[in-house]
KEBATI-165467 format. One record per residue: residue in one letter; x, y, z of N, C-alpha, C, O in turn. Coordinates in Angstrom, 3 decimals, decimal comma, padded with zeros to 6 digits, m for minus. Example, Ala and Ser with C-alpha at 12.3 -4.5 7.8 and 13.67 -1.06 7.14 Angstrom:
REM KEBATI-165467
<A <013,190 m005,690 007,800> <012,300 m004,500 007,800> <013,200 m003,300 007,800> <014,236 m003,319 008,465>>;
<S <012,850 m002,250 007,080> <013,670 m001,060 007,140> <012,900 000,030 007,870> <013,409 001,138 008,039>>;
//
This chain:
REM KEBATI-165467
<X <000,817 m001,190 000,000> <000,000 000,000 000,000> <000,868 001,265 000,000> <000,476 002,300 m000,539>>;
<X <002,061 001,163 000,618> <002,958 002,310 000,638> <003,402 002,697 m000,772> <003,517 003,879 m001,096>>;
<X <003,649 001,689 m001,601> <004,110 001,974 m002,956> <003,038 002,702 m003,756> <003,363 003,544 m004,593>>;
<X <001,762 002,394 m003,515> <000,672 003,073 m004,208> <000,642 004,558 m003,828> <000,441 005,419 m004,685>>;
<X <000,837 004,843 m002,568> <000,879 006,236 m002,110> <002,038 006,981 m002,766> <001,883 008,124 m003,196>>;
<X <003,195 006,333 m002,841> <004,362 006,955 m003,468> <004,111 007,209 m004,958> <004,498 008,252 m005,484>>;
<X <003,477 006,271 m005,624> <003,178 006,434 m007,040> <002,207 007,591 m007,250> <002,398 008,398 m008,159>>;
<X <001,178 007,681 m006,427> <000,206 008,765 m006,553> <000,828 010,126 m006,279> <000,559 011,085 m007,003>>;
<X <001,649 010,222 m005,252> <002,327 011,483 m004,939> <003,276 011,852 m006,080> <003,339 013,012 m006,488>>;
<X <004,000 010,881 m006,583> <004,913 011,134 m007,710> <004,166 011,593 m008,947> <004,612 012,511 m009,634>>;
<X <003,028 010,964 m009,241> <002,226 011,357 m010,397> <001,698 012,776 m010,232> <001,662 013,540 m011,197>>;
<X <001,291 013,135 m009,022> <000,801 014,489 m008,762> <001,910 015,513 m008,987> <001,683 016,545 m009,618>>;
<X <003,089 015,237 m008,481> <004,221 016,163 m008,634> <004,580 016,333 m010,103> <004,808 017,453 m010,559>>;
<X <004,632 015,240 m010,842> <004,964 015,318 m012,261> <003,891 016,084 m013,027> <004,212 016,877 m013,913>>;
<X <002,630 015,858 m012,698> <001,555 016,557 m013,407> <001,574 018,050 m013,130> <001,209 018,828 m014,011>>;
<X <001,981 018,478 m011,954> <002,018 019,897 m011,625> <003,205 020,608 m012,273> <003,219 021,837 m012,342>>;
<X <004,195 019,862 m012,747> <005,344 020,476 m013,410> <004,973 021,056 m014,763> <005,696 021,911 m015,275>>;
<X <003,881 020,621 m015,354> <003,457 021,123 m016,655> <002,310 022,095 m016,522> <001,351 022,011 m017,290>>;
<X <002,370 023,012 m015,582> <001,277 023,968 m015,370> <001,055 024,817 m016,607> <001,914 024,883 m017,486>>;
<X <m000,084 025,456 m016,674> <m000,461 026,257 m017,839> <000,465 027,458 m017,980> <000,477 028,349 m017,132>>;
<X <001,222 027,470 m019,038> <002,094 028,606 m019,321> <001,964 028,956 m020,792> <001,601 028,115 m021,613>>;
<X <002,259 030,181 m021,109> <002,274 030,633 m022,493> <003,531 031,458 m022,701> <004,092 032,010 m021,754>>;
<X <003,966 031,535 m023,948> <005,180 032,288 m024,254> <004,961 033,768 m023,991> <003,999 034,359 m024,481>>;
<X <005,843 034,355 m023,229> <005,747 035,777 m022,916> <007,107 036,298 m022,452> <007,891 035,547 m021,872>>;
<X <007,388 037,571 m022,700> <008,662 038,113 m022,235> <008,704 038,357 m020,724> <009,785 038,542 m020,166>>;
<X <007,547 038,360 m020,050> <007,504 038,610 m018,614> <006,618 037,580 m017,918> <005,452 037,867 m017,646>>;
<X <007,136 036,398 m017,626> <006,306 035,376 m016,982> <005,962 035,751 m015,542> <006,728 036,435 m014,864>>;
<X <004,807 035,295 m015,094> <004,383 035,541 m013,718> <003,637 034,313 m013,217> <002,951 033,644 m013,990>>;
<X <003,764 034,024 m011,966> <003,123 032,845 m011,399> <001,698 033,134 m010,940> <000,806 032,315 m011,159>>;
<X <001,470 034,267 m010,317> <000,162 034,563 m009,735> <m000,838 035,059 m010,782> <m001,892 034,449 m010,964>>;
<X <m000,521 036,146 m011,465> <m001,411 036,695 m012,484> <m000,585 037,449 m013,517> <000,353 038,167 m013,172>>;
<X <m000,940 037,280 m014,778> <m000,223 037,963 m015,845> <m001,220 038,401 m016,905> <m002,115 037,636 m017,267>>;
<X <m001,078 039,614 m017,404> <m001,894 040,130 m018,493> <m001,032 041,140 m019,237> <m000,999 042,315 m018,873>>;
<X <m000,328 040,687 m020,284> <000,627 041,538 m020,987> <000,401 041,505 m022,494> <m000,074 040,511 m023,044>>;
<X <000,752 042,615 m023,154> <000,764 042,717 m024,606> <002,205 042,967 m025,022> <002,943 043,674 m024,336>>;
<X <002,603 042,384 m026,147> <003,947 042,616 m026,648> <003,964 042,443 m028,160> <003,163 041,678 m028,698>>;
<X <004,866 043,141 m028,862> <004,900 043,084 m030,321> <005,397 041,728 m030,809> <006,180 041,051 m030,142>>;
<X <004,924 041,359 m031,979> <005,392 040,127 m032,593> <006,752 040,328 m033,224> <007,124 041,450 m033,567>>;
<X <007,483 039,263 m033,378> <008,821 039,331 m033,956> <008,776 039,737 m035,425> <009,787 040,179 m035,971>>;
<X <007,616 039,596 m036,077> <007,495 039,897 m037,500> <007,099 041,338 m037,771> <006,919 041,710 m038,930>>;
<X <006,959 042,157 m036,741> <006,561 043,555 m036,933> <007,811 044,429 m037,024> <008,578 044,523 m036,066>>;
<X <008,016 045,076 m038,191> <009,189 045,946 m038,310> <009,057 047,199 m037,446> <007,949 047,642 m037,145>>;
<X <010,185 047,758 m037,056> <010,211 048,973 m036,251> <009,486 050,097 m036,977> <009,761 050,355 m038,149>>;
<X <008,561 050,768 m036,292> <007,836 051,899 m036,856> <006,697 051,524 m037,796> <006,175 052,390 m038,498>>;
<X <006,299 050,253 m037,826> <005,219 049,817 m038,712> <003,895 050,458 m038,300> <003,610 050,602 m037,111>>;
<X <003,098 050,837 m039,279> <001,796 051,463 m039,043> <000,716 050,381 m039,149> <000,684 049,638 m040,131>>;
<X <m000,171 050,284 m038,147> <m001,239 049,279 m038,212> <m002,123 049,476 m039,445> <m002,390 050,602 m039,864>>;
<X <m002,563 048,364 m040,009> <m003,437 048,410 m041,178> <m004,886 048,656 m040,789> <m005,218 048,681 m039,604>>;
<X <m005,757 048,840 m041,790> <m007,160 049,141 m041,525> <m007,980 047,947 m041,021> <m009,006 048,139 m040,368>>;
<X <m007,546 046,733 m041,312> <m008,271 045,537 m040,881> <m007,553 044,890 m039,700> <m006,330 044,977 m039,583>>;
<X <m008,332 044,234 m038,819> <m007,765 043,542 m037,658> <m008,315 042,120 m037,588> <m009,502 041,889 m037,818>>;
<X <m007,447 041,182 m037,270> <m007,856 039,794 m037,076> <m007,231 039,240 m035,805> <m006,121 039,621 m035,433>>;
<X <m007,950 038,338 m035,139> <m007,451 037,745 m033,892> <m007,525 036,218 m033,963> <m008,398 035,655 m034,624>>;
<X <m006,606 035,571 m033,279> <m006,609 034,119 m033,152> <m006,167 033,770 m031,736> <m005,255 034,400 m031,201>>;
<X <m006,813 032,760 m031,115> <m006,542 032,423 m029,710> <m006,257 030,947 m029,504> <m006,717 030,083 m030,251>>;
<X <m005,480 030,695 m028,462> <m005,259 029,342 m027,960> <m005,343 029,404 m026,437> <m004,906 030,380 m025,828>>;
<X <m005,906 028,356 m025,820> <m006,038 028,309 m024,368> <m005,380 027,053 m023,833> <m005,238 026,054 m024,538>>;
<X <m004,982 027,124 m022,573> <m004,292 026,018 m021,925> <m004,809 025,880 m020,497> <m004,942 026,872 m019,780>>;
<X <m005,097 024,656 m020,092> <m005,551 024,385 m018,731> <m004,573 023,416 m018,079> <m004,432 022,275 m018,520>>;
<X <m003,901 023,875 m017,029> <m002,947 023,086 m016,240> <m001,816 022,474 m017,048> <m001,141 021,563 m016,568>>;
<X <m001,598 022,952 m018,254> <m000,557 022,363 m019,080> <m000,927 020,973 m019,560> <m000,093 020,270 m020,130>>;
<X <m002,173 020,570 m019,335> <m002,629 019,237 m019,709> <m003,468 019,300 m020,980> <m003,321 018,456 m021,864>>;
<X <m004,347 020,296 m021,075> <m005,242 020,441 m022,221> <m004,979 021,789 m022,866> <m005,096 022,828 m022,216>>;
<X <m004,625 021,773 m024,140> <m004,411 023,004 m024,888> <m005,230 022,933 m026,167> <m005,187 021,934 m026,885>>;
<X <m005,983 024,002 m026,454> <m006,804 024,035 m027,659> <m006,661 025,382 m028,341> <m006,296 026,375 m027,712>>;
<X <m006,950 025,405 m029,627> <m006,967 026,656 m030,365> <m005,842 026,770 m031,359> <m004,933 025,941 m031,398>>;
<X <m005,918 027,807 m032,160> <m004,916 028,104 m033,174> <m004,594 029,579 m033,078> <m005,364 030,404 m033,569>>;
<X <m003,486 029,934 m032,467> <m003,092 031,327 m032,291> <m002,022 031,734 m033,302> <m001,197 032,606 m033,030>>;
<X <m002,047 031,095 m034,466> <m001,041 031,398 m035,478> <m001,330 032,725 m036,172> <m002,456 033,222 m036,149>>;
<X <m000,309 033,280 m036,780> <m000,453 034,524 m037,535> <m001,393 034,289 m038,718> <m002,203 035,156 m039,047>>;
<X <m001,292 033,125 m039,355> <m002,146 032,809 m040,491> <m003,624 032,770 m040,080> <m004,477 033,271 m040,813>>;
<X <m003,933 032,184 m038,924> <m005,322 032,118 m038,448> <m005,854 033,515 m038,140> <m007,015 033,810 m038,428>>;
<X <m005,026 034,371 m037,564> <m005,450 035,744 m037,262> <m005,698 036,524 m038,548> <m006,667 037,277 m038,643>>;
<X <m004,824 036,346 m039,539> <m005,004 037,025 m040,823> <m006,285 036,544 m041,509> <m007,028 037,348 m042,071>>;
<X <m006,538 035,256 m041,462> <m007,770 034,690 m042,030> <m009,002 035,282 m041,356> <m009,984 035,613 m042,020>>;
<X <m008,944 035,415 m040,020> <m010,059 035,961 m039,250> <m010,407 037,381 m039,687> <m011,582 037,745 m039,735>>;
<X <m009,400 038,176 m040,003> <m009,634 039,568 m040,387> <m009,733 039,788 m041,882> <m009,905 040,922 m042,328>>;
<X <m009,628 038,712 m042,676> <m009,655 038,862 m044,130> <m008,451 039,631 m044,640> <m008,562 040,414 m045,584>>;
<X <m007,302 039,411 m044,020> <m006,080 040,162 m044,327> <m005,192 039,336 m045,260> <m004,930 038,162 m044,999>>;
<X <m004,728 039,963 m046,359> <m003,814 039,286 m047,283> <m002,393 039,850 m047,175> <m001,422 039,145 m047,451>>;
<X <m002,273 041,120 m046,774> <m000,948 041,732 m046,556> <m000,856 042,180 m045,107> <m001,570 043,097 m044,700>>;
<X <m000,003 041,558 m044,332> <000,122 041,832 m042,893> <001,005 043,058 m042,669> <002,095 043,160 m043,231>>;
<X <000,519 043,995 m041,834> <001,286 045,192 m041,482> <001,941 045,032 m040,103> <003,137 045,280 m039,949>>;
<X <001,150 044,614 m039,101> <001,694 044,455 m037,743> <001,193 043,163 m037,117> <000,134 042,644 m037,468>>;
<X <001,986 042,663 m036,181> <001,626 041,486 m035,397> <001,856 041,830 m033,930> <002,907 042,356 m033,566>>;
<X <000,871 041,532 m033,096> <000,982 041,780 m031,653> <000,447 040,540 m030,922> <m000,422 039,831 m031,427>>;
<X <000,979 040,303 m029,745> <000,525 039,168 m028,939> <m000,011 039,660 m027,599> <000,468 040,655 m027,054>>;
<X <m000,998 038,960 m027,081> <m001,574 039,259 m025,773> <m001,602 037,952 m025,000> <m002,143 036,953 m025,475>>;
<X <m001,024 037,960 m023,822> <m000,898 036,753 m023,019> <m001,520 036,971 m021,640> <m001,216 037,951 m020,959>>;
<X <m002,398 036,040 m021,234> <m003,041 036,095 m019,928> <m002,819 034,766 m019,220> <m002,925 033,704 m019,833>>;
<X <m002,513 034,829 m017,935> <m002,251 033,616 m017,165> <m002,741 033,849 m015,732> <m002,366 034,833 m015,094>>;
<X <m003,577 032,940 m015,235> <m004,105 033,057 m013,877> <m003,653 031,846 m013,063> <m004,062 030,716 m013,328>>;
<X <m002,807 032,101 m012,073> <m002,297 031,081 m011,140> <m001,678 029,879 m011,827> <m001,597 028,803 m011,235>>;
<X <m001,243 030,045 m013,056> <m000,681 028,949 m013,845> <m001,650 027,770 m013,947> <m001,249 026,626 m014,162>>;
<X <m002,930 028,081 m013,787> <m003,977 027,064 m013,940> <m004,630 027,220 m015,307> <m004,888 026,236 m015,999>>;
<X <m004,893 028,461 m015,685> <m005,535 028,767 m016,957> <m004,728 029,840 m017,679> <m004,316 030,832 m017,077>>;
<X <m004,510 029,632 m018,962> <m003,750 030,605 m019,740> <m004,384 030,777 m021,116> <m004,976 029,848 m021,666>>;
<X <m004,247 031,995 m021,664> <m004,742 032,288 m023,002> <m003,674 033,088 m023,743> <m003,069 034,005 m023,187>>;
<X <m003,455 032,729 m024,995> <m002,489 033,423 m025,844> <m003,229 033,884 m027,082> <m003,827 033,070 m027,785>>;
<X <m003,198 035,200 m027,364> <m003,908 035,773 m028,497> <m002,912 036,444 m029,430> <m002,011 037,158 m028,990>>;
<X <m003,085 036,203 m030,725> <m002,297 036,884 m031,752> <m003,216 037,868 m032,452> <m004,299 037,494 m032,902>>;
<X <m002,792 039,128 m032,547> <m003,565 040,181 m033,189> <m002,771 040,680 m034,391> <m001,617 041,088 m034,264>>;
<X <m003,411 040,640 m035,562> <m002,762 041,014 m036,808> <m003,544 042,165 m037,438> <m004,774 042,158 m037,433>>;
<X <m002,827 043,155 m037,981> <m003,483 044,213 m038,754> <m002,893 044,203 m040,159> <m001,788 043,704 m040,371>>;
<X <m003,633 044,754 m041,113> <m003,143 044,807 m042,490> <m004,247 045,128 m043,460> <m005,311 045,618 m043,083>>;
<X <m003,974 044,842 m044,735> <m004,951 045,087 m045,821> <m005,570 043,783 m046,264> <m006,412 043,773 m047,163>>;
//
């Protein structure tokens, strides 16, 4: 019976190591809500007239759904020429996280 307890405790510890995280320049454990420019946005770029968004969510690092790609955001806004790319990242207690890509263009 002792070995079962050890296995369960070990499984719990391993499962908590993959908590919900998203890529961001400023990670936080308790609460995070940040916006940052995409790597594909040139310095001084002017936002385009159309906007598109794409999201992905993560729960405990176990379940992740969505498509937060630049292509999905461009499709959402009907954009064929991308002017700017921005990201928005939200994380609550590393339990729930959301990553949004925002694209502007023509």
